[in-house]
N, CA, C and O atoms as a CHARMM CRD file, in Angstrom:
* protein
*
  376
    1    1 UNK  N     21.66500  24.93300  -7.02600 PROA 1      0.00000
    2    1 UNK  CA    21.07800  23.94200  -7.48700 PROA 1      0.00000
    3    1 UNK  C     21.07300  24.18600  -9.43700 PROA 1      0.00000
    4    1 UNK  O     21.23800  25.24700 -10.03900 PROA 1      0.00000
    5    2 UNK  N     20.87300  23.06200  -9.91200 PROA 2      0.00000
    6    2 UNK  CA    21.07400  23.21700 -11.25400 PROA 2      0.00000
    7    2 UNK  C     20.06900  22.44700 -12.02700 PROA 2      0.00000
    8    2 UNK  O     19.79500  21.34700 -11.54700 PROA 2      0.00000
    9    3 UNK  N     19.44800  22.79300 -13.14500 PROA 3      0.00000
   10    3 UNK  CA    18.48100  21.65000 -13.76500 PROA 3      0.00000
   11    3 UNK  C     18.55700  21.49600 -15.25200 PROA 3      0.00000
   12    3 UNK  O     19.17400  22.33100 -15.91300 PROA 3      0.00000
   13    4 UNK  N     18.07300  20.66300 -15.71000 PROA 4      0.00000
   14    4 UNK  CA    18.69900  20.50900 -17.16100 PROA 4      0.00000
   15    4 UNK  C     17.59300  20.93000 -18.09700 PROA 4      0.00000
   16    4 UNK  O     16.43200  20.52400 -18.04300 PROA 4      0.00000
   17    5 UNK  N     18.03300  21.69400 -18.86200 PROA 5      0.00000
   18    5 UNK  CA    16.48300  22.57700 -20.02200 PROA 5      0.00000
   19    5 UNK  C     17.35500  22.45500 -21.26100 PROA 5      0.00000
   20    5 UNK  O     18.52600  22.82100 -21.36600 PROA 5      0.00000
   21    6 UNK  N     16.43100  21.76200 -22.37200 PROA 6      0.00000
   22    6 UNK  CA    17.04000  21.43200 -23.22100 PROA 6      0.00000
   23    6 UNK  C     18.73900  20.69600 -23.65800 PROA 6      0.00000
   24    6 UNK  O     19.31400  20.80800 -24.74100 PROA 6      0.00000
   25    7 UNK  N     19.13300  20.09600 -22.65300 PROA 7      0.00000
   26    7 UNK  CA    20.45900  19.64700 -22.88900 PROA 7      0.00000
   27    7 UNK  C     21.25600  20.57300 -22.42200 PROA 7      0.00000
   28    7 UNK  O     22.44600  20.54200 -22.73600 PROA 7      0.00000
   29    8 UNK  N     20.79600  21.48700 -21.65400 PROA 8      0.00000
   30    8 UNK  CA    21.80600  22.43800 -21.15100 PROA 8      0.00000
   31    8 UNK  C     21.92700  22.44300 -19.84000 PROA 8      0.00000
   32    8 UNK  O     20.79200  22.38000 -19.36700 PROA 8      0.00000
   33    9 UNK  N     22.74700  22.48700 -18.99000 PROA 9      0.00000
   34    9 UNK  CA    22.98100  22.75600 -17.48000 PROA 9      0.00000
   35    9 UNK  C     22.73500  24.36900 -17.06900 PROA 9      0.00000
   36    9 UNK  O     23.59200  25.23000 -17.26900 PROA 9      0.00000
   37   10 UNK  N     21.42500  24.63500 -16.46300 PROA 10     0.00000
   38   10 UNK  CA    21.25100  25.84200 -15.88200 PROA 10     0.00000
   39   10 UNK  C     21.27200  25.96400 -14.38700 PROA 10     0.00000
   40   10 UNK  O     21.41600  24.95900 -13.69200 PROA 10     0.00000
   41   11 UNK  N     21.13900  27.13000 -13.88300 PROA 11     0.00000
   42   11 UNK  CA    20.78500  27.24000 -12.29100 PROA 11     0.00000
   43   11 UNK  C     19.59200  27.38200 -12.09600 PROA 11     0.00000
   44   11 UNK  O     19.06900  28.12100 -12.93000 PROA 11     0.00000
   45   12 UNK  N     18.99500  27.02600 -11.41900 PROA 12     0.00000
   46   12 UNK  CA    17.62700  27.41500 -10.92300 PROA 12     0.00000
   47   12 UNK  C     17.30800  28.40800 -10.41400 PROA 12     0.00000
   48   12 UNK  O     18.22900  28.87300  -9.74400 PROA 12     0.00000
   49   13 UNK  N     16.10600  29.19200 -10.39600 PROA 13     0.00000
   50   13 UNK  CA    15.79500  30.49100  -9.65900 PROA 13     0.00000
   51   13 UNK  C     15.16400  30.04100  -8.60600 PROA 13     0.00000
   52   13 UNK  O     14.75800  28.89000  -8.44700 PROA 13     0.00000
   53   14 UNK  N     15.04900  31.14300  -7.70200 PROA 14     0.00000
   54   14 UNK  CA    14.08300  31.03000  -6.56700 PROA 14     0.00000
   55   14 UNK  C     12.97500  29.82400  -6.74700 PROA 14     0.00000
   56   14 UNK  O     12.83200  28.77900  -6.11100 PROA 14     0.00000
   57   15 UNK  N     12.30000  30.33400  -7.77900 PROA 15     0.00000
   58   15 UNK  CA    10.77900  30.18100  -8.01400 PROA 15     0.00000
   59   15 UNK  C     10.85100  28.70200  -8.28900 PROA 15     0.00000
   60   15 UNK  O     10.02800  27.95900  -7.75400 PROA 15     0.00000
   61   16 UNK  N     12.04500  28.09500  -9.31600 PROA 16     0.00000
   62   16 UNK  CA    12.22600  26.72200  -9.38800 PROA 16     0.00000
   63   16 UNK  C     12.57500  25.83300  -7.85500 PROA 16     0.00000
   64   16 UNK  O     11.92300  24.83500  -7.54800 PROA 16     0.00000
   65   17 UNK  N     13.65700  26.36500  -7.02100 PROA 17     0.00000
   66   17 UNK  CA    13.79300  25.64500  -6.02700 PROA 17     0.00000
   67   17 UNK  C     12.87600  25.70400  -4.94900 PROA 17     0.00000
   68   17 UNK  O     12.96700  24.91000  -4.01300 PROA 17     0.00000
   69   18 UNK  N     12.06400  26.51500  -4.99600 PROA 18     0.00000
   70   18 UNK  CA    11.01900  26.52700  -4.24400 PROA 18     0.00000
   71   18 UNK  C      9.74700  25.31000  -4.47200 PROA 18     0.00000
   72   18 UNK  O      9.24600  24.52500  -3.66600 PROA 18     0.00000
   73   19 UNK  N      9.52600  25.51200  -5.72000 PROA 19     0.00000
   74   19 UNK  CA     8.84400  24.01800  -6.53400 PROA 19     0.00000
   75   19 UNK  C      9.06500  23.09200  -6.38300 PROA 19     0.00000
   76   19 UNK  O      8.14400  22.33100  -6.08500 PROA 19     0.00000
   77   20 UNK  N     10.56800  22.53000  -6.50800 PROA 20     0.00000
   78   20 UNK  CA    11.20600  21.41000  -6.29800 PROA 20     0.00000
   79   20 UNK  C     11.06400  20.81100  -4.61300 PROA 20     0.00000
   80   20 UNK  O     10.84700  19.65700  -4.24300 PROA 20     0.00000
   81   21 UNK  N     11.31300  22.29700  -3.63000 PROA 21     0.00000
   82   21 UNK  CA    11.34300  21.63100  -2.36600 PROA 21     0.00000
   83   21 UNK  C     10.00100  21.06600  -2.26100 PROA 21     0.00000
   84   21 UNK  O      9.80700  19.92800  -1.83400 PROA 21     0.00000
   85   22 UNK  N      8.76100  22.11900  -2.78000 PROA 22     0.00000
   86   22 UNK  CA     7.40200  21.21400  -2.60500 PROA 22     0.00000
   87   22 UNK  C      7.12400  20.13800  -2.96400 PROA 22     0.00000
   88   22 UNK  O      6.54300  19.38300  -2.18500 PROA 22     0.00000
   89   23 UNK  N      7.40100  19.80100  -4.04300 PROA 23     0.00000
   90   23 UNK  CA     7.13400  18.46200  -4.85200 PROA 23     0.00000
   91   23 UNK  C      7.77400  17.17500  -4.33300 PROA 23     0.00000
   92   23 UNK  O      7.34100  16.02900  -4.44900 PROA 23     0.00000
   93   24 UNK  N      9.16300  17.69600  -3.59400 PROA 24     0.00000
   94   24 UNK  CA    10.06700  16.82000  -2.42800 PROA 24     0.00000
   95   24 UNK  C      8.89600  16.35500  -1.15500 PROA 24     0.00000
   96   24 UNK  O      9.12600  15.34300  -0.49300 PROA 24     0.00000
   97   25 UNK  N      7.77000  17.10900  -0.92300 PROA 25     0.00000
   98   25 UNK  CA     7.17200  16.93000   0.28800 PROA 25     0.00000
   99   25 UNK  C      5.85000  16.20900   0.01000 PROA 25     0.00000
  100   25 UNK  O      5.00300  15.87800   0.84100 PROA 25     0.00000
  101   26 UNK  N      5.83000  15.98700  -1.63600 PROA 26     0.00000
  102   26 UNK  CA     4.87100  15.15100  -1.75900 PROA 26     0.00000
  103   26 UNK  C      4.99600  13.92300  -2.42000 PROA 26     0.00000
  104   26 UNK  O      4.09800  13.24500  -2.92000 PROA 26     0.00000
  105   27 UNK  N      6.58100  13.63600  -2.35700 PROA 27     0.00000
  106   27 UNK  CA     6.66500  12.23800  -2.81800 PROA 27     0.00000
  107   27 UNK  C      6.23300  11.04000  -1.66000 PROA 27     0.00000
  108   27 UNK  O      6.35900  11.21400  -0.44800 PROA 27     0.00000
  109   28 UNK  N      5.81800  10.07000  -2.15000 PROA 28     0.00000
  110   28 UNK  CA     5.31900   9.25100  -1.09300 PROA 28     0.00000
  111   28 UNK  C      6.88300   8.52100  -0.43100 PROA 28     0.00000
  112   28 UNK  O      7.87300   8.33300  -1.13800 PROA 28     0.00000
  113   29 UNK  N      6.82000   8.24000   0.81600 PROA 29     0.00000
  114   29 UNK  CA     7.50000   7.50600   1.79800 PROA 29     0.00000
  115   29 UNK  C      7.80700   6.51500   1.36500 PROA 29     0.00000
  116   29 UNK  O      7.37000   6.01600   0.32800 PROA 29     0.00000
  117   30 UNK  N      8.74600   5.99600   2.21500 PROA 30     0.00000
  118   30 UNK  CA     9.16700   4.18400   2.26000 PROA 30     0.00000
  119   30 UNK  C      8.06600   3.53700   2.72300 PROA 30     0.00000
  120   30 UNK  O      7.78700   2.40900   2.31700 PROA 30     0.00000
  121   31 UNK  N      7.40000   4.12200   3.53300 PROA 31     0.00000
  122   31 UNK  CA     6.49600   3.44900   4.32400 PROA 31     0.00000
  123   31 UNK  C      5.31800   3.31500   3.60700 PROA 31     0.00000
  124   31 UNK  O      4.68400   2.26000   3.64900 PROA 31     0.00000
  125   32 UNK  N      4.88700   4.45000   2.83000 PROA 32     0.00000
  126   32 UNK  CA     4.22600   4.72000   1.64500 PROA 32     0.00000
  127   32 UNK  C      3.92200   3.52200   1.09700 PROA 32     0.00000
  128   32 UNK  O      2.97600   2.74400   1.22700 PROA 32     0.00000
  129   33 UNK  N      4.99200   3.53300   0.41000 PROA 33     0.00000
  130   33 UNK  CA     5.38400   2.88400  -0.54500 PROA 33     0.00000
  131   33 UNK  C      5.25900   0.72100  -0.27800 PROA 33     0.00000
  132   33 UNK  O      5.01800  -0.12700  -1.13600 PROA 33     0.00000
  133   34 UNK  N      5.57600   0.51600   1.39100 PROA 34     0.00000
  134   34 UNK  CA     5.66600  -0.92900   1.16600 PROA 34     0.00000
  135   34 UNK  C      3.95700  -1.30800   2.12200 PROA 34     0.00000
  136   34 UNK  O      3.44500  -2.42400   2.21500 PROA 34     0.00000
  137   35 UNK  N      3.44400  -0.09600   2.66300 PROA 35     0.00000
  138   35 UNK  CA     2.30800  -0.53000   3.22200 PROA 35     0.00000
  139   35 UNK  C      1.01200  -0.47200   1.81800 PROA 35     0.00000
  140   35 UNK  O     -0.07600  -1.01800   2.00200 PROA 35     0.00000
  141   36 UNK  N      1.32900   0.24600   0.48000 PROA 36     0.00000
  142   36 UNK  CA     0.65500  -0.17100  -0.49500 PROA 36     0.00000
  143   36 UNK  C      0.80600  -1.11500  -1.23700 PROA 36     0.00000
  144   36 UNK  O      0.04500  -1.62400  -2.06000 PROA 36     0.00000
  145   37 UNK  N      1.88300  -1.36500  -0.91200 PROA 37     0.00000
  146   37 UNK  CA     2.18000  -3.13200  -1.51800 PROA 37     0.00000
  147   37 UNK  C      1.40300  -4.19800  -0.75000 PROA 37     0.00000
  148   37 UNK  O      0.71800  -5.11200  -1.21000 PROA 37     0.00000
  149   38 UNK  N      1.65500  -3.88800   0.50300 PROA 38     0.00000
  150   38 UNK  CA     0.78000  -5.08900   1.32300 PROA 38     0.00000
  151   38 UNK  C     -0.78300  -4.70600   1.35500 PROA 38     0.00000
  152   38 UNK  O     -1.54300  -5.65400   1.54900 PROA 38     0.00000
  153   39 UNK  N     -1.34800  -3.44800   1.19100 PROA 39     0.00000
  154   39 UNK  CA    -2.65300  -3.26800   0.74500 PROA 39     0.00000
  155   39 UNK  C     -3.31700  -4.04300  -0.51600 PROA 39     0.00000
  156   39 UNK  O     -4.42900  -4.57000  -0.50500 PROA 39     0.00000
  157   40 UNK  N     -2.32500  -4.00300  -1.70600 PROA 40     0.00000
  158   40 UNK  CA    -2.38200  -4.33600  -2.94200 PROA 40     0.00000
  159   40 UNK  C     -2.59900  -5.57500  -2.75400 PROA 40     0.00000
  160   40 UNK  O     -3.69600  -5.93900  -3.17700 PROA 40     0.00000
  161   41 UNK  N     -1.70300  -6.69800  -2.07800 PROA 41     0.00000
  162   41 UNK  CA    -2.01000  -8.01900  -1.62500 PROA 41     0.00000
  163   41 UNK  C     -3.18000  -8.29200  -0.83800 PROA 41     0.00000
  164   41 UNK  O     -3.71400  -9.35900  -1.14000 PROA 41     0.00000
  165   42 UNK  N     -3.63700  -7.76000  -0.08400 PROA 42     0.00000
  166   42 UNK  CA    -4.90600  -8.06400   1.06400 PROA 42     0.00000
  167   42 UNK  C     -5.83600  -8.07300  -0.13300 PROA 42     0.00000
  168   42 UNK  O     -6.43700  -9.09100  -0.47700 PROA 42     0.00000
  169   43 UNK  N     -5.94400  -6.80900  -0.80700 PROA 43     0.00000
  170   43 UNK  CA    -7.11500  -6.48500  -1.57900 PROA 43     0.00000
  171   43 UNK  C     -7.43500  -7.85000  -2.43300 PROA 43     0.00000
  172   43 UNK  O     -8.51900  -8.42800  -2.37500 PROA 43     0.00000
  173   44 UNK  N     -6.47400  -8.21800  -3.12700 PROA 44     0.00000
  174   44 UNK  CA    -6.55900  -9.69400  -3.96900 PROA 44     0.00000
  175   44 UNK  C     -6.61100 -10.67900  -3.31800 PROA 44     0.00000
  176   44 UNK  O     -6.92700 -11.51700  -4.16200 PROA 44     0.00000
  177   45 UNK  N     -6.51500 -11.22900  -2.30900 PROA 45     0.00000
  178   45 UNK  CA    -6.61400 -12.27200  -1.46800 PROA 45     0.00000
  179   45 UNK  C     -7.87300 -12.13700  -1.34400 PROA 45     0.00000
  180   45 UNK  O     -8.59300 -13.11000  -1.56300 PROA 45     0.00000
  181   46 UNK  N     -8.55100 -10.60400  -0.87400 PROA 46     0.00000
  182   46 UNK  CA    -9.92600 -10.60700  -0.39000 PROA 46     0.00000
  183   46 UNK  C    -10.79800 -10.91700  -1.49700 PROA 46     0.00000
  184   46 UNK  O    -11.91800 -11.41700  -1.38900 PROA 46     0.00000
  185   47 UNK  N    -10.26000 -10.61400  -2.48700 PROA 47     0.00000
  186   47 UNK  CA   -11.17400 -10.62800  -3.81800 PROA 47     0.00000
  187   47 UNK  C    -11.19200 -11.85300  -4.67700 PROA 47     0.00000
  188   47 UNK  O    -11.80100 -11.97000  -5.74100 PROA 47     0.00000
  189   48 UNK  N    -10.25400 -12.98900  -3.93100 PROA 48     0.00000
  190   48 UNK  CA   -10.22400 -14.10100  -4.54600 PROA 48     0.00000
  191   48 UNK  C    -11.53500 -14.75000  -3.78000 PROA 48     0.00000
  192   48 UNK  O    -12.28200 -15.47600  -4.43600 PROA 48     0.00000
  193   49 UNK  N    -11.80900 -14.48500  -2.39600 PROA 49     0.00000
  194   49 UNK  CA   -12.74400 -15.04100  -1.56000 PROA 49     0.00000
  195   49 UNK  C    -14.09300 -14.14100  -1.91200 PROA 49     0.00000
  196   49 UNK  O    -14.96100 -14.52800  -1.12900 PROA 49     0.00000
  197   50 UNK  N    -14.57600 -13.20000  -2.68700 PROA 50     0.00000
  198   50 UNK  CA   -15.28900 -12.76700  -2.64500 PROA 50     0.00000
  199   50 UNK  C    -16.69200 -13.41500  -2.88700 PROA 50     0.00000
  200   50 UNK  O    -17.73200 -12.90800  -2.46900 PROA 50     0.00000
  201   51 UNK  N    -16.62500 -14.65700  -3.64600 PROA 51     0.00000
  202   51 UNK  CA   -17.27400 -15.25500  -3.91000 PROA 51     0.00000
  203   51 UNK  C    -18.16300 -15.94500  -3.11200 PROA 51     0.00000
  204   51 UNK  O    -19.29200 -16.28600  -3.46200 PROA 51     0.00000
  205   52 UNK  N    -17.51800 -16.20600  -1.75300 PROA 52     0.00000
  206   52 UNK  CA   -17.99200 -16.63900  -0.85000 PROA 52     0.00000
  207   52 UNK  C    -19.15300 -15.94900   0.39400 PROA 52     0.00000
  208   52 UNK  O    -19.85000 -16.54100   1.21800 PROA 52     0.00000
  209   53 UNK  N    -19.01300 -14.61700   0.13600 PROA 53     0.00000
  210   53 UNK  CA   -20.11600 -13.90800   0.52900 PROA 53     0.00000
  211   53 UNK  C    -21.82600 -13.73400  -0.18600 PROA 53     0.00000
  212   53 UNK  O    -22.82500 -13.08200   0.11600 PROA 53     0.00000
  213   54 UNK  N    -21.50200 -14.60900  -1.15000 PROA 54     0.00000
  214   54 UNK  CA   -22.86900 -14.63000  -2.20800 PROA 54     0.00000
  215   54 UNK  C    -24.09100 -14.62000  -1.16700 PROA 54     0.00000
  216   54 UNK  O    -24.04700 -15.00200   0.00200 PROA 54     0.00000
  217   55 UNK  N    -25.28300 -14.05100  -1.91800 PROA 55     0.00000
  218   55 UNK  CA   -26.21900 -14.21900  -0.66400 PROA 55     0.00000
  219   55 UNK  C    -26.94300 -15.50600  -0.77000 PROA 55     0.00000
  220   55 UNK  O    -27.93600 -15.68600  -0.06600 PROA 55     0.00000
  221   56 UNK  N    -26.46700 -16.55300  -1.71400 PROA 56     0.00000
  222   56 UNK  CA   -26.85600 -17.72000  -1.65800 PROA 56     0.00000
  223   56 UNK  C    -26.23500 -18.89400  -1.24500 PROA 56     0.00000
  224   56 UNK  O    -26.64600 -20.02600  -1.50100 PROA 56     0.00000
  225   57 UNK  N    -24.75200 -18.47900  -0.29000 PROA 57     0.00000
  226   57 UNK  CA   -24.28300 -19.51800   0.11900 PROA 57     0.00000
  227   57 UNK  C    -24.01400 -18.85500   1.56900 PROA 57     0.00000
  228   57 UNK  O    -24.28100 -17.70300   1.90900 PROA 57     0.00000
  229   58 UNK  N    -23.37800 -19.94500   2.38500 PROA 58     0.00000
  230   58 UNK  CA   -23.27400 -20.07500   4.05100 PROA 58     0.00000
  231   58 UNK  C    -21.76900 -19.95800   3.86700 PROA 58     0.00000
  232   58 UNK  O    -21.03100 -20.74800   3.27900 PROA 58     0.00000
  233   59 UNK  N    -21.37900 -18.54100   4.63400 PROA 59     0.00000
  234   59 UNK  CA   -19.55500 -18.58200   4.62500 PROA 59     0.00000
  235   59 UNK  C    -19.44100 -19.42600   5.93500 PROA 59     0.00000
  236   59 UNK  O    -20.06900 -19.24100   6.97800 PROA 59     0.00000
  237   60 UNK  N    -18.66300 -20.23500   5.71300 PROA 60     0.00000
  238   60 UNK  CA   -17.75300 -20.81600   7.11800 PROA 60     0.00000
  239   60 UNK  C    -17.37400 -19.93400   7.74700 PROA 60     0.00000
  240   60 UNK  O    -17.34100 -18.74100   7.44700 PROA 60     0.00000
  241   61 UNK  N    -16.98000 -20.56000   8.88800 PROA 61     0.00000
  242   61 UNK  CA   -16.84000 -19.63600  10.39900 PROA 61     0.00000
  243   61 UNK  C    -15.28000 -19.40400   9.86600 PROA 61     0.00000
  244   61 UNK  O    -14.79500 -18.27400   9.90500 PROA 61     0.00000
  245   62 UNK  N    -14.63500 -20.37600   9.44000 PROA 62     0.00000
  246   62 UNK  CA   -12.90800 -20.17700   9.07200 PROA 62     0.00000
  247   62 UNK  C    -12.93100 -19.37400   7.78400 PROA 62     0.00000
  248   62 UNK  O    -11.85000 -18.83000   7.55800 PROA 62     0.00000
  249   63 UNK  N    -13.65100 -19.20800   7.09600 PROA 63     0.00000
  250   63 UNK  CA   -13.82800 -18.14500   5.99000 PROA 63     0.00000
  251   63 UNK  C    -14.31500 -16.68400   6.33500 PROA 63     0.00000
  252   63 UNK  O    -14.10500 -15.66200   5.68000 PROA 63     0.00000
  253   64 UNK  N    -15.00500 -16.82200   7.50200 PROA 64     0.00000
  254   64 UNK  CA   -15.43400 -15.26400   8.04400 PROA 64     0.00000
  255   64 UNK  C    -14.12700 -15.17600   8.63200 PROA 64     0.00000
  256   64 UNK  O    -13.50300 -14.36200   7.94900 PROA 64     0.00000
  257   65 UNK  N    -13.30300 -15.67300   9.69100 PROA 65     0.00000
  258   65 UNK  CA   -12.20800 -15.42800  10.38900 PROA 65     0.00000
  259   65 UNK  C    -11.08400 -15.00500   9.47000 PROA 65     0.00000
  260   65 UNK  O    -10.50100 -13.93400   9.63900 PROA 65     0.00000
  261   66 UNK  N    -10.79400 -15.81300   8.53500 PROA 66     0.00000
  262   66 UNK  CA    -9.95800 -15.65400   7.47100 PROA 66     0.00000
  263   66 UNK  C    -10.22000 -14.09300   6.87100 PROA 66     0.00000
  264   66 UNK  O     -9.32300 -13.25100   6.87700 PROA 66     0.00000
  265   67 UNK  N    -11.55200 -13.83500   6.36300 PROA 67     0.00000
  266   67 UNK  CA   -11.71600 -12.63600   5.82900 PROA 67     0.00000
  267   67 UNK  C    -11.46700 -11.45600   6.63400 PROA 67     0.00000
  268   67 UNK  O    -11.05800 -10.42200   6.10500 PROA 67     0.00000
  269   68 UNK  N    -11.66700 -11.53500   7.75800 PROA 68     0.00000
  270   68 UNK  CA   -11.61100 -10.52700   9.18500 PROA 68     0.00000
  271   68 UNK  C    -10.19300 -10.16800   9.33600 PROA 68     0.00000
  272   68 UNK  O     -9.83600  -8.99500   9.21900 PROA 68     0.00000
  273   69 UNK  N     -9.18200 -11.33400   9.64600 PROA 69     0.00000
  274   69 UNK  CA    -8.08400 -11.11700   9.66400 PROA 69     0.00000
  275   69 UNK  C     -7.49300 -10.23300   8.44200 PROA 69     0.00000
  276   69 UNK  O     -6.64400  -9.36400   8.64000 PROA 69     0.00000
  277   70 UNK  N     -8.03700 -10.54300   7.11200 PROA 70     0.00000
  278   70 UNK  CA    -6.98800  -9.63500   6.01700 PROA 70     0.00000
  279   70 UNK  C     -7.66700  -8.30600   6.22200 PROA 70     0.00000
  280   70 UNK  O     -6.94300  -7.31700   6.10400 PROA 70     0.00000
  281   71 UNK  N     -8.91500  -8.12200   6.50400 PROA 71     0.00000
  282   71 UNK  CA    -9.56200  -6.45100   6.77500 PROA 71     0.00000
  283   71 UNK  C     -8.63800  -6.11300   7.75500 PROA 71     0.00000
  284   71 UNK  O     -8.18600  -4.97100   7.67000 PROA 71     0.00000
  285   72 UNK  N     -8.19200  -6.90100   8.77800 PROA 72     0.00000
  286   72 UNK  CA    -7.61500  -6.43100   9.77700 PROA 72     0.00000
  287   72 UNK  C     -5.83300  -6.22000   9.64700 PROA 72     0.00000
  288   72 UNK  O     -5.14200  -5.83400  10.58900 PROA 72     0.00000
  289   73 UNK  N     -5.40200  -6.50200   8.53000 PROA 73     0.00000
  290   73 UNK  CA    -3.93900  -6.76900   8.29600 PROA 73     0.00000
  291   73 UNK  C     -3.57400  -5.28100   8.65000 PROA 73     0.00000
  292   73 UNK  O     -2.75100  -5.37500   9.55900 PROA 73     0.00000
  293   74 UNK  N     -3.76500  -4.10300   8.40200 PROA 74     0.00000
  294   74 UNK  CA    -2.89900  -3.21800   8.37800 PROA 74     0.00000
  295   74 UNK  C     -3.15800  -2.29000   9.98600 PROA 74     0.00000
  296   74 UNK  O     -2.71500  -1.19900  10.34600 PROA 74     0.00000
  297   75 UNK  N     -3.99100  -3.20400  10.62700 PROA 75     0.00000
  298   75 UNK  CA    -3.73100  -2.46700  11.97700 PROA 75     0.00000
  299   75 UNK  C     -2.83300  -2.65100  12.63500 PROA 75     0.00000
  300   75 UNK  O     -2.35100  -3.77900  12.74300 PROA 75     0.00000
  301   76 UNK  N     -2.26600  -1.41900  13.37000 PROA 76     0.00000
  302   76 UNK  CA    -0.96300  -1.58000  14.15400 PROA 76     0.00000
  303   76 UNK  C      0.16600  -1.54600  13.57400 PROA 76     0.00000
  304   76 UNK  O      1.16200  -1.38000  14.27800 PROA 76     0.00000
  305   77 UNK  N      0.29600  -1.68300  12.23900 PROA 77     0.00000
  306   77 UNK  CA     1.20600  -1.62500  11.16800 PROA 77     0.00000
  307   77 UNK  C      1.45300   0.32200  10.97800 PROA 77     0.00000
  308   77 UNK  O      0.83700   1.20400  10.38100 PROA 77     0.00000
  309   78 UNK  N      2.36400   0.28900  11.62400 PROA 78     0.00000
  310   78 UNK  CA     3.04400   2.05400  11.73100 PROA 78     0.00000
  311   78 UNK  C      4.35000   2.08900  11.37000 PROA 78     0.00000
  312   78 UNK  O      4.93800   3.16400  11.48400 PROA 78     0.00000
  313   79 UNK  N      4.89400   1.19500  10.98100 PROA 79     0.00000
  314   79 UNK  CA     6.38600   1.36800  10.33700 PROA 79     0.00000
  315   79 UNK  C      6.73100   0.40700   9.29400 PROA 79     0.00000
  316   79 UNK  O      6.10100  -0.61200   9.01400 PROA 79     0.00000
  317   80 UNK  N      7.76100   0.82500   8.76900 PROA 80     0.00000
  318   80 UNK  CA     8.23100  -0.00700   7.82000 PROA 80     0.00000
  319   80 UNK  C      8.68200  -1.43300   8.15000 PROA 80     0.00000
  320   80 UNK  O      8.56500  -2.39000   7.38400 PROA 80     0.00000
  321   81 UNK  N      9.18900  -1.46400   9.32800 PROA 81     0.00000
  322   81 UNK  CA     9.70400  -2.98800   9.76900 PROA 81     0.00000
  323   81 UNK  C      8.49100  -3.93100  10.19900 PROA 81     0.00000
  324   81 UNK  O      8.37800  -5.13000   9.94500 PROA 81     0.00000
  325   82 UNK  N      7.45200  -2.96800  11.03600 PROA 82     0.00000
  326   82 UNK  CA     6.52400  -3.85800  10.86200 PROA 82     0.00000
  327   82 UNK  C      5.53400  -4.39300   9.76200 PROA 82     0.00000
  328   82 UNK  O      4.99900  -5.49600   9.87200 PROA 82     0.00000
  329   83 UNK  N      5.33700  -3.62000   8.78300 PROA 83     0.00000
  330   83 UNK  CA     4.75400  -4.17000   7.38800 PROA 83     0.00000
  331   83 UNK  C      5.69100  -4.95400   6.95700 PROA 83     0.00000
  332   83 UNK  O      5.17100  -5.99000   6.54200 PROA 83     0.00000
  333   84 UNK  N      6.96100  -4.97000   6.83900 PROA 84     0.00000
  334   84 UNK  CA     7.62000  -6.37200   6.33800 PROA 84     0.00000
  335   84 UNK  C      7.94600  -7.20600   7.10700 PROA 84     0.00000
  336   84 UNK  O      8.68000  -8.11600   6.72300 PROA 84     0.00000
  337   85 UNK  N      7.46700  -7.13900   8.50900 PROA 85     0.00000
  338   85 UNK  CA     7.52900  -8.61600   9.46400 PROA 85     0.00000
  339   85 UNK  C      5.98300  -9.16200   9.30600 PROA 85     0.00000
  340   85 UNK  O      5.62700 -10.24200   9.77800 PROA 85     0.00000
  341   86 UNK  N      5.07300  -8.23700   8.54600 PROA 86     0.00000
  342   86 UNK  CA     3.66400  -9.16000   8.86500 PROA 86     0.00000
  343   86 UNK  C      3.71900 -10.28200   7.88600 PROA 86     0.00000
  344   86 UNK  O      4.30500 -10.23900   6.80400 PROA 86     0.00000
  345   87 UNK  N      3.14100 -11.15600   8.30400 PROA 87     0.00000
  346   87 UNK  CA     2.93700 -12.75400   7.59300 PROA 87     0.00000
  347   87 UNK  C      1.06700 -12.53300   7.45500 PROA 87     0.00000
  348   87 UNK  O      0.37300 -12.19500   8.41400 PROA 87     0.00000
  349   88 UNK  N      0.70700 -12.72100   6.52300 PROA 88     0.00000
  350   88 UNK  CA    -0.70100 -12.82200   5.65800 PROA 88     0.00000
  351   88 UNK  C     -1.10100 -14.23400   6.99400 PROA 88     0.00000
  352   88 UNK  O     -0.30700 -14.90300   7.65600 PROA 88     0.00000
  353   89 UNK  N     -2.75300 -14.26300   6.97300 PROA 89     0.00000
  354   89 UNK  CA    -2.94900 -15.74300   7.48400 PROA 89     0.00000
  355   89 UNK  C     -3.05300 -16.73200   6.22800 PROA 89     0.00000
  356   89 UNK  O     -3.00300 -16.52100   5.01600 PROA 89     0.00000
  357   90 UNK  N     -3.22400 -17.94100   7.02100 PROA 90     0.00000
  358   90 UNK  CA    -3.13000 -18.94100   6.18700 PROA 90     0.00000
  359   90 UNK  C     -4.30400 -19.23100   5.33200 PROA 90     0.00000
  360   90 UNK  O     -5.24100 -19.79100   5.90300 PROA 90     0.00000
  361   91 UNK  N     -4.44700 -18.92900   3.94400 PROA 91     0.00000
  362   91 UNK  CA    -5.41700 -18.89600   3.01800 PROA 91     0.00000
  363   91 UNK  C     -6.30600 -19.99600   3.01100 PROA 91     0.00000
  364   91 UNK  O     -5.89200 -21.11100   2.69500 PROA 91     0.00000
  365   92 UNK  N     -7.63900 -19.77300   3.36800 PROA 92     0.00000
  366   92 UNK  CA    -8.86000 -20.54400   3.34000 PROA 92     0.00000
  367   92 UNK  C     -9.45900 -20.57600   2.06300 PROA 92     0.00000
  368   92 UNK  O     -9.63000 -19.50700   1.47700 PROA 92     0.00000
  369   93 UNK  N     -9.82700 -21.71400   1.50600 PROA 93     0.00000
  370   93 UNK  CA   -10.23800 -21.71800   0.43900 PROA 93     0.00000
  371   93 UNK  C    -11.87700 -22.03000   0.46700 PROA 93     0.00000
  372   93 UNK  O    -12.48500 -21.74100  -0.56300 PROA 93     0.00000
  373   94 UNK  N    -12.62500 -22.59300   1.56300 PROA 94     0.00000
  374   94 UNK  CA   -14.07000 -22.71200   1.41200 PROA 94     0.00000
  375   94 UNK  C    -14.65400 -22.22600   2.49300 PROA 94     0.00000
  376   94 UNK  O    -15.88200 -22.22500   2.58400 PROA 94     0.00000
């Protein structure tokens, strides 16, 4: 294996190769990336409804159900294909 040092291509040492292999193990998988995007969207949708959980408001049953569906969004999603096929519930505004 080779590495670039100051513009010069050099052979990697055994230590370099071991470090490279260790670094590769720590890279996120495709699943980590797609589930991360799904969680980000889910968290954003939940944040948009946080105002409904104020102590001086009564949350509608539709909103309770919607928020629970969002919290449950990642349950059972254990493959990239399942994450990509997931459809978020219809947004509730009240």
